[in-house]
The first five atom37 places (N, CA, C, CB, O) and aatype in JSON, in Angstrom:
{
  "aatype": [11, 16, 0, 6, 3, 10, 6, 0, 11, 18, 15, 12, 3, 16, 15, 11, 7, 4, 18, 12, 18, 18, 13, 11, 18, 11, 7, 11, 5, 18, 4, 19, 3, 0, 16, 15, 6, 15, 7, 1, 13, 7, 1, 10, 10, 2, 8, 15, 1, 9, 2, 14, 2, 4, 1, 16, 1, 19, 19, 12, 13, 3, 3, 16, 14, 1, 10, 9, 10, 19, 0, 11, 5, 3, 9, 10, 0, 0, 16, 6, 10, 10, 13, 3, 18, 7, 3, 1, 15, 11, 6, 15, 10, 11, 0, 8, 14, 17, 10, 15, 10],
  "atom_mask": [
    [1, 1, 1, 1, 1],
    [1, 1, 1, 1, 1],
    [1, 1, 1, 1, 1],
    [1, 1, 1, 1, 1],
    [1, 1, 1, 1, 1],
    [1, 1, 1, 1, 1],
    [1, 1, 1, 1, 1],
    [1, 1, 1, 1, 1],
    [1, 1, 1, 1, 1],
    [1, 1, 1, 1, 1],
    [1, 1, 1, 1, 1],
    [1, 1, 1, 1, 1],
    [1, 1, 1, 1, 1],
    [1, 1, 1, 1, 1],
    [1, 1, 1, 1, 1],
    [1, 1, 1, 1, 1],
    [1, 1, 1, 0, 1],
    [1, 1, 1, 1, 1],
    [1, 1, 1, 1, 1],
    [1, 1, 1, 1, 1],
    [1, 1, 1, 1, 1],
    [1, 1, 1, 1, 1],
    [1, 1, 1, 1, 1],
    [1, 1, 1, 1, 1],
    [1, 1, 1, 1, 1],
    [1, 1, 1, 1, 1],
    [1, 1, 1, 0, 1],
    [1, 1, 1, 1, 1],
    [1, 1, 1, 1, 1],
    [1, 1, 1, 1, 1],
    [1, 1, 1, 1, 1],
    [1, 1, 1, 1, 1],
    [1, 1, 1, 1, 1],
    [1, 1, 1, 1, 1],
    [1, 1, 1, 1, 1],
    [1, 1, 1, 1, 1],
    [1, 1, 1, 1, 1],
    [1, 1, 1, 1, 1],
    [1, 1, 1, 0, 1],
    [1, 1, 1, 1, 1],
    [1, 1, 1, 1, 1],
    [1, 1, 1, 0, 1],
    [1, 1, 1, 1, 1],
    [1, 1, 1, 1, 1],
    [1, 1, 1, 1, 1],
    [1, 1, 1, 1, 1],
    [1, 1, 1, 1, 1],
    [1, 1, 1, 1, 1],
    [1, 1, 1, 1, 1],
    [1, 1, 1, 1, 1],
    [1, 1, 1, 1, 1],
    [1, 1, 1, 1, 1],
    [1, 1, 1, 1, 1],
    [1, 1, 1, 1, 1],
    [1, 1, 1, 1, 1],
    [1, 1, 1, 1, 1],
    [1, 1, 1, 1, 1],
    [1, 1, 1, 1, 1],
    [1, 1, 1, 1, 1],
    [1, 1, 1, 1, 1],
    [1, 1, 1, 1, 1],
    [1, 1, 1, 1, 1],
    [1, 1, 1, 1, 1],
    [1, 1, 1, 1, 1],
    [1, 1, 1, 1, 1],
    [1, 1, 1, 1, 1],
    [1, 1, 1, 1, 1],
    [1, 1, 1, 1, 1],
    [1, 1, 1, 1, 1],
    [1, 1, 1, 1, 1],
    [1, 1, 1, 1, 1],
    [1, 1, 1, 1, 1],
    [1, 1, 1, 1, 1],
    [1, 1, 1, 1, 1],
    [1, 1, 1, 1, 1],
    [1, 1, 1, 1, 1],
    [1, 1, 1, 1, 1],
    [1, 1, 1, 1, 1],
    [1, 1, 1, 1, 1],
    [1, 1, 1, 1, 1],
    [1, 1, 1, 1, 1],
    [1, 1, 1, 1, 1],
    [1, 1, 1, 1, 1],
    [1, 1, 1, 1, 1],
    [1, 1, 1, 1, 1],
    [1, 1, 1, 0, 1],
    [1, 1, 1, 1, 1],
    [1, 1, 1, 1, 1],
    [1, 1, 1, 1, 1],
    [1, 1, 1, 1, 1],
    [1, 1, 1, 1, 1],
    [1, 1, 1, 1, 1],
    [1, 1, 1, 1, 1],
    [1, 1, 1, 1, 1],
    [1, 1, 1, 1, 1],
    [1, 1, 1, 1, 1],
    [1, 1, 1, 1, 1],
    [1, 1, 1, 1, 1],
    [1, 1, 1, 1, 1],
    [1, 1, 1, 1, 1],
    [1, 1, 1, 1, 1]
  ],
  "atom_positions": [
    [[0.83, -1.19, 0.0], [0.0, 0.0, 0.0], [0.87, 1.25, 0.0], [-0.94, 0.0, 1.2], [1.98, 1.24, 0.53]],
    [[0.35, 2.3, -0.59], [1.07, 3.56, -0.58], [0.74, 4.31, 0.7], [0.72, 4.41, -1.82], [-0.21, 3.97, 1.41]],
    [[1.53, 5.34, 0.99], [1.28, 6.17, 2.18], [-0.09, 6.81, 2.1], [2.37, 7.26, 2.32], [-0.79, 6.92, 3.11]],
    [[-0.49, 7.22, 0.9], [-1.81, 7.85, 0.73], [-2.93, 6.85, 1.03], [-1.97, 8.4, -0.7], [-3.95, 7.21, 1.62]],
    [[-2.74, 5.59, 0.62], [-3.73, 4.55, 0.93], [-3.86, 4.36, 2.44], [-3.35, 3.21, 0.25], [-4.97, 4.26, 2.97]],
    [[-2.72, 4.33, 3.12], [-2.75, 4.15, 4.57], [-3.39, 5.35, 5.27], [-1.33, 3.94, 5.11], [-4.14, 5.18, 6.23]],
    [[-3.11, 6.55, 4.79], [-3.74, 7.74, 5.37], [-5.25, 7.68, 5.23], [-3.21, 9.02, 4.69], [-5.97, 8.01, 6.18]],
    [[-5.74, 7.25, 4.07], [-7.19, 7.13, 3.86], [-7.77, 6.1, 4.82], [-7.5, 6.74, 2.4], [-8.85, 6.31, 5.38]],
    [[-7.07, 4.98, 5.0], [-7.52, 3.94, 5.93], [-7.56, 4.46, 7.36], [-6.6, 2.7, 5.84], [-8.54, 4.25, 8.07]],
    [[-6.5, 5.15, 7.78], [-6.43, 5.68, 9.14], [-7.51, 6.72, 9.4], [-5.07, 6.27, 9.4], [-8.01, 6.83, 10.52]],
    [[-7.87, 7.49, 8.38], [-8.87, 8.54, 8.57], [-10.25, 7.98, 8.91], [-8.96, 9.4, 7.31], [-11.1, 8.7, 9.42]],
    [[-10.46, 6.71, 8.63], [-11.74, 6.06, 8.93], [-11.87, 5.72, 10.41], [-11.9, 4.8, 8.1], [-12.97, 5.49, 10.9]],
    [[-10.75, 5.68, 11.13], [-10.75, 5.34, 12.55], [-10.21, 6.52, 13.36], [-9.91, 4.05, 12.82], [-9.01, 6.61, 13.6]],
    [[-11.11, 7.41, 13.77], [-10.68, 8.62, 14.47], [-10.09, 8.32, 15.85], [-11.86, 9.57, 14.63], [-9.41, 9.18, 16.42]],
    [[-10.31, 7.14, 16.39], [-9.74, 6.8, 17.7], [-8.25, 6.49, 17.59], [-10.48, 5.6, 18.31], [-7.52, 6.56, 18.58]],
    [[-7.79, 6.16, 16.39], [-6.4, 5.78, 16.2], [-5.52, 6.97, 15.79], [-6.3, 4.69, 15.15], [-4.4, 7.09, 16.28]],
    [[-6.0, 7.82, 14.93], [-5.21, 8.93, 14.42], [-4.32, 8.49, 13.27], [0.0, 0.0, 0.0], [-4.31, 7.32, 12.88]],
    [[-3.58, 9.44, 12.75], [-2.68, 9.19, 11.62], [-1.42, 9.99, 11.85], [-3.34, 9.55, 10.25], [-1.47, 11.22, 11.98]],
    [[-0.3, 9.33, 11.9], [0.97, 9.99, 12.19], [2.0, 9.63, 11.11], [1.5, 9.59, 13.59], [2.86, 8.77, 11.3]],
    [[1.88, 10.32, 9.99], [2.76, 10.09, 8.84], [3.71, 11.28, 8.73], [1.94, 9.9, 7.52], [3.29, 12.43, 8.86]],
    [[4.98, 11.01, 8.5], [5.96, 12.08, 8.33], [6.59, 11.91, 6.95], [7.05, 12.05, 9.46], [7.26, 10.91, 6.68]],
    [[6.37, 12.89, 6.1], [6.9, 12.86, 4.74], [8.21, 13.65, 4.66], [5.87, 13.43, 3.74], [8.35, 14.69, 5.3]],
    [[9.15, 13.15, 3.88], [10.39, 13.87, 3.63], [10.92, 13.5, 2.26], [11.43, 13.58, 4.72], [10.62, 12.44, 1.72]],
    [[11.72, 14.4, 1.71], [12.33, 14.16, 0.41], [13.83, 13.97, 0.59], [12.05, 15.32, -0.57], [14.47, 14.6, 1.43]],
    [[14.36, 13.07, -0.21], [15.8, 12.83, -0.21], [16.24, 12.56, -1.63], [16.18, 11.65, 0.74], [15.74, 11.63, -2.28]],
    [[17.16, 13.37, -2.12], [17.66, 13.25, -3.5], [16.52, 13.19, -4.51], [18.55, 12.02, -3.64], [16.54, 12.38, -5.43]],
    [[15.52, 14.05, -4.31], [14.42, 14.17, -5.26], [13.33, 13.12, -5.14], [0.0, 0.0, 0.0], [12.37, 13.15, -5.91]],
    [[13.46, 12.2, -4.21], [12.46, 11.14, -4.04], [11.7, 11.35, -2.74], [13.12, 9.74, -4.07], [12.3, 11.68, -1.71]],
    [[10.38, 11.14, -2.78], [9.53, 11.31, -1.6], [9.51, 10.01, -0.77], [8.08, 11.7, -2.02], [9.37, 8.92, -1.31]],
    [[9.65, 10.17, 0.54], [9.59, 9.05, 1.48], [8.56, 9.37, 2.55], [10.99, 8.76, 2.12], [8.18, 10.53, 2.74]],
    [[8.11, 8.35, 3.26], [7.15, 8.54, 4.34], [7.47, 7.58, 5.48], [5.71, 8.32, 3.83], [7.7, 6.39, 5.27]],
    [[7.5, 8.13, 6.68], [7.63, 7.31, 7.88], [6.25, 7.23, 8.51], [8.69, 7.91, 8.9], [5.64, 8.26, 8.81]],
    [[5.76, 6.03, 8.69], [4.44, 5.83, 9.3], [4.65, 5.52, 10.78], [3.65, 4.67, 8.59], [5.07, 4.42, 11.14]],
    [[4.35, 6.5, 11.63], [4.52, 6.34, 13.08], [3.19, 6.13, 13.78], [5.23, 7.56, 13.67], [3.07, 6.38, 14.98]],
    [[2.19, 5.68, 13.04], [0.85, 5.51, 13.6], [0.79, 4.38, 14.61], [-0.15, 5.25, 12.49], [0.17, 4.52, 15.67]],
    [[1.42, 3.28, 14.31], [1.37, 2.1, 15.2], [2.58, 2.06, 16.12], [1.3, 0.8, 14.37], [3.65, 2.56, 15.78]],
    [[2.39, 1.47, 17.28], [3.5, 1.25, 18.21], [4.57, 0.42, 17.51], [3.01, 0.54, 19.53], [4.26, -0.57, 16.85]],
    [[5.83, 0.84, 17.66], [6.9, 0.13, 16.97], [8.09, -0.18, 17.86], [7.36, 0.95, 15.79], [8.96, -0.96, 17.48]],
    [[8.13, 0.41, 19.05], [9.29, 0.25, 19.9], [10.35, 1.3, 19.61], [0.0, 0.0, 0.0], [11.37, 1.35, 20.3]],
    [[10.13, 2.12, 18.6], [11.06, 3.2, 18.27], [10.6, 4.46, 18.98], [11.15, 3.42, 16.73], [9.41, 4.78, 18.99]],
    [[11.52, 5.17, 19.57], [11.17, 6.3, 20.42], [10.89, 7.6, 19.65], [12.26, 6.54, 21.39], [10.27, 8.5, 20.2]],
    [[11.34, 7.7, 18.42], [11.12, 8.92, 17.65], [9.66, 9.27, 17.49], [0.0, 0.0, 0.0], [9.31, 10.44, 17.38]],
    [[8.79, 8.25, 17.49], [7.36, 8.51, 17.31], [6.75, 9.19, 18.54], [6.63, 7.2, 17.04], [5.62, 9.66, 18.48]],
    [[7.49, 9.25, 19.63], [6.97, 9.84, 20.86], [7.29, 11.33, 20.99], [7.52, 9.1, 22.05], [6.8, 11.98, 21.91]],
    [[8.11, 11.88, 20.09], [8.41, 13.31, 20.15], [7.2, 14.12, 19.73], [9.62, 13.65, 19.27], [6.44, 13.71, 18.85]],
    [[7.03, 15.26, 20.35], [5.91, 16.13, 20.05], [6.32, 17.23, 19.09], [5.34, 16.73, 21.34], [7.49, 17.37, 18.73]],
    [[5.32, 18.02, 18.7], [5.49, 19.04, 17.68], [5.66, 20.43, 18.26], [4.31, 19.03, 16.74], [5.02, 20.8, 19.25]],
    [[6.54, 21.2, 17.65], [6.6, 22.65, 17.87], [7.14, 23.28, 16.6], [7.49, 23.02, 19.12], [8.28, 23.02, 16.21]],
    [[6.34, 24.1, 15.97], [6.79, 24.85, 14.8], [7.65, 26.02, 15.25], [5.59, 25.34, 13.96], [8.6, 26.41, 14.57]],
    [[7.31, 26.59, 16.42], [7.94, 27.81, 16.9], [9.23, 27.54, 17.69], [6.98, 28.59, 17.76], [10.22, 28.25, 17.5]],
    [[9.22, 26.54, 18.57], [10.38, 26.29, 19.44], [10.86, 24.84, 19.43], [10.04, 26.68, 20.86], [10.97, 24.24, 20.5]],
    [[11.14, 24.26, 18.28], [11.64, 22.89, 18.3], [13.07, 22.85, 18.85], [11.6, 22.27, 16.88], [13.86, 23.77, 18.61]],
    [[13.39, 21.79, 19.58], [14.77, 21.64, 20.05], [15.49, 20.49, 19.33], [14.79, 21.4, 21.58], [16.65, 20.19, 19.62]],
    [[14.78, 19.86, 18.39], [15.36, 18.8, 17.56], [14.99, 19.07, 16.1], [14.85, 17.39, 18.02], [14.06, 19.82, 15.81]],
    [[15.73, 18.45, 15.21], [15.4, 18.52, 13.79], [15.66, 17.16, 13.17], [16.21, 19.64, 13.07], [16.38, 16.34, 13.74]],
    [[15.09, 16.93, 12.02], [15.32, 15.66, 11.34], [16.52, 15.79, 10.42], [14.07, 15.23, 10.54], [16.85, 16.87, 9.92]],
    [[17.17, 14.66, 10.21], [18.3, 14.57, 9.28], [18.23, 13.2, 8.62], [19.68, 14.79, 10.01], [17.88, 12.21, 9.26]],
    [[18.55, 13.16, 7.35], [18.59, 11.89, 6.62], [20.02, 11.38, 6.62], [18.06, 12.06, 5.16], [20.96, 12.11, 6.3]],
    [[20.18, 10.11, 6.97], [21.47, 9.43, 6.88], [21.27, 8.15, 6.08], [22.06, 9.12, 8.31], [20.19, 7.57, 6.08]],
    [[22.32, 7.72, 5.41], [22.24, 6.47, 4.64], [22.71, 5.31, 5.52], [23.1, 6.56, 3.35], [23.71, 5.4, 6.22]],
    [[21.96, 4.22, 5.45], [22.29, 2.99, 6.17], [21.99, 1.83, 5.25], [21.5, 2.87, 7.53], [20.83, 1.65, 4.86]],
    [[22.99, 1.05, 4.88], [22.82, -0.06, 3.94], [22.1, 0.39, 2.67], [22.05, -1.22, 4.6], [21.16, -0.27, 2.21]],
    [[22.54, 1.51, 2.09], [21.97, 2.06, 0.86], [20.5, 2.44, 0.96], [22.14, 1.07, -0.24], [19.81, 2.55, -0.05]],
    [[20.03, 2.64, 2.19], [18.64, 3.07, 2.42], [18.65, 4.35, 3.24], [17.82, 1.95, 3.15], [19.33, 4.42, 4.27]],
    [[17.92, 5.38, 2.79], [17.87, 6.59, 3.61], [17.07, 6.36, 4.89], [17.25, 7.75, 2.8], [15.97, 5.81, 4.87]],
    [[17.64, 6.79, 5.99], [16.98, 6.68, 7.3], [16.84, 8.07, 7.89], [17.79, 5.75, 8.27], [17.71, 8.92, 7.7]],
    [[15.76, 8.29, 8.57], [15.51, 9.58, 9.2], [15.91, 9.49, 10.66], [14.02, 10.0, 9.05], [15.47, 8.59, 11.38]],
    [[16.74, 10.43, 11.1], [17.13, 10.49, 12.5], [16.76, 11.86, 13.07], [18.66, 10.21, 12.67], [16.55, 12.81, 12.31]],
    [[16.68, 11.95, 14.37], [16.42, 13.22, 15.06], [17.7, 13.67, 15.73], [15.27, 13.07, 16.09], [18.39, 12.89, 16.39]],
    [[18.01, 14.96, 15.55], [19.25, 15.53, 16.06], [18.91, 16.76, 16.9], [20.23, 15.89, 14.9], [18.06, 17.56, 16.52]],
    [[19.57, 16.9, 18.03], [19.35, 18.09, 18.88], [19.86, 19.33, 18.16], [20.05, 17.93, 20.25], [20.94, 19.32, 17.57]],
    [[19.06, 20.4, 18.23], [19.46, 21.68, 17.64], [20.39, 22.46, 18.57], [18.22, 22.53, 17.32], [21.14, 23.33, 18.13]],
    [[20.33, 22.11, 19.86], [21.17, 22.76, 20.86], [21.29, 21.79, 22.03], [20.57, 24.15, 21.32], [20.66, 20.73, 22.02]],
    [[22.08, 22.13, 23.03], [22.14, 21.3, 24.22], [20.75, 21.26, 24.85], [23.21, 21.83, 25.23], [20.07, 22.28, 24.94]],
    [[20.35, 20.08, 25.29], [19.02, 19.9, 25.89], [19.2, 19.35, 27.3], [18.12, 18.95, 25.03], [19.85, 18.32, 27.5]],
    [[18.63, 20.03, 28.26], [18.73, 19.59, 29.65], [17.9, 18.33, 29.88], [18.27, 20.71, 30.6], [16.9, 18.11, 29.2]],
    [[18.31, 17.51, 30.84], [17.56, 16.31, 31.21], [16.15, 16.71, 31.6], [18.26, 15.55, 32.38], [15.93, 17.78, 32.17]],
    [[15.18, 15.87, 31.28], [13.76, 16.04, 31.6], [13.08, 17.11, 30.75], [13.6, 16.38, 33.07], [11.94, 17.47, 31.03]],
    [[13.76, 17.63, 29.72], [13.15, 18.59, 28.8], [12.39, 17.82, 27.73], [14.23, 19.53, 28.17], [12.89, 16.83, 27.19]],
    [[11.19, 18.28, 27.42], [10.41, 17.65, 26.37], [11.12, 17.83, 25.03], [8.98, 18.25, 26.32], [11.57, 18.92, 24.69]],
    [[11.21, 16.74, 24.26], [11.84, 16.8, 22.94], [10.77, 17.15, 21.91], [12.53, 15.44, 22.59], [9.72, 16.52, 21.84]],
    [[11.07, 18.16, 21.09], [10.11, 18.7, 20.13], [10.77, 18.87, 18.77], [9.53, 20.04, 20.62], [11.94, 19.25, 18.69]],
    [[10.01, 18.58, 17.71], [10.48, 18.91, 16.37], [9.29, 19.36, 15.54], [11.19, 17.7, 15.71], [8.13, 19.1, 15.88]],
    [[9.58, 20.05, 14.45], [8.53, 20.58, 13.58], [8.06, 19.47, 12.65], [9.05, 21.81, 12.77], [8.83, 18.96, 11.84]],
    [[6.77, 19.1, 12.76], [6.23, 18.05, 11.9], [6.19, 18.48, 10.44], [4.83, 17.68, 12.37], [6.13, 17.64, 9.55]],
    [[6.23, 19.79, 10.2], [6.33, 20.29, 8.83], [5.04, 20.34, 8.04], [0.0, 0.0, 0.0], [5.07, 20.75, 6.88]],
    [[3.94, 19.94, 8.61], [2.66, 19.92, 7.88], [2.03, 21.31, 7.91], [1.69, 18.87, 8.49], [1.67, 21.81, 8.97]],
    [[1.9, 21.92, 6.73], [1.33, 23.27, 6.63], [0.06, 23.28, 5.78], [2.37, 24.24, 6.04], [-0.44, 24.35, 5.43]],
    [[-0.47, 22.11, 5.44], [-1.66, 22.08, 4.58], [-2.86, 22.69, 5.29], [-1.98, 20.63, 4.16], [-3.01, 22.55, 6.51]],
    [[-3.71, 23.38, 4.53], [-4.89, 24.02, 5.1], [-5.79, 23.0, 5.79], [-5.68, 24.76, 4.01], [-6.33, 23.27, 6.86]],
    [[-5.94, 21.84, 5.18], [-6.78, 20.78, 5.74], [-6.26, 20.33, 7.11], [-6.83, 19.57, 4.79], [-7.04, 20.2, 8.05]],
    [[-4.96, 20.12, 7.21], [-4.38, 19.67, 8.48], [-4.47, 20.76, 9.54], [-2.92, 19.27, 8.28], [-4.79, 20.47, 10.7]],
    [[-4.18, 22.01, 9.16], [-4.24, 23.1, 10.13], [-5.66, 23.32, 10.64], [-3.71, 24.4, 9.5], [-5.86, 23.68, 11.8]],
    [[-6.65, 23.1, 9.78], [-8.04, 23.23, 10.21], [-8.4, 22.12, 11.2], [-9.0, 23.2, 8.99], [-9.05, 22.37, 12.21]],
    [[-7.98, 20.89, 10.9], [-8.3, 19.74, 11.75], [-7.46, 19.72, 13.03], [-8.08, 18.45, 10.98], [-7.91, 19.24, 14.07]],
    [[-6.24, 20.26, 12.95], [-5.31, 20.22, 14.08], [-4.65, 21.59, 14.24], [-4.23, 19.12, 13.86], [-3.5, 21.77, 13.83]],
    [[-5.35, 22.56, 14.85], [-4.8, 23.91, 14.97], [-3.46, 23.98, 15.71], [-5.79, 24.79, 15.67], [-2.7, 24.92, 15.51]],
    [[-3.17, 23.0, 16.55], [-1.91, 22.99, 17.28], [-0.69, 22.88, 16.36], [-1.9, 21.85, 18.26], [0.43, 23.15, 16.8]],
    [[-0.9, 22.48, 15.1], [0.23, 22.4, 14.16], [0.83, 23.77, 13.87], [-0.22, 21.76, 12.86], [1.97, 23.86, 13.42]],
    [[0.08, 24.84, 14.13], [0.61, 26.18, 13.87], [1.42, 26.71, 15.05], [-0.52, 27.15, 13.56], [2.02, 27.78, 14.96]],
    [[1.45, 25.96, 16.15], [2.18, 26.41, 17.35], [3.64, 25.98, 17.31], [1.52, 25.85, 18.61], [4.4, 26.28, 18.23]]
  ]
}
């Protein structure tokens, strides 16, 4: 299934939500689907457009692009980790006004 197919499926179940992160690397579009529990901690970071303390970076691993999170500055222990989800679509902002924060 494509990312768009999964988004349509997830939209049918409002109790679950949809947590897709799109990024481009060398002209190709990729998507990380963080909707389901995976044991990976990156899906637990929250959003801040205004004050993120982390950013995403693409690294290559076994000829596959991987998305990692990198601190933008020193972060004190017990500080909430935040990054910009990057979604600026009118539809998303209407459904989730917190994306503009």
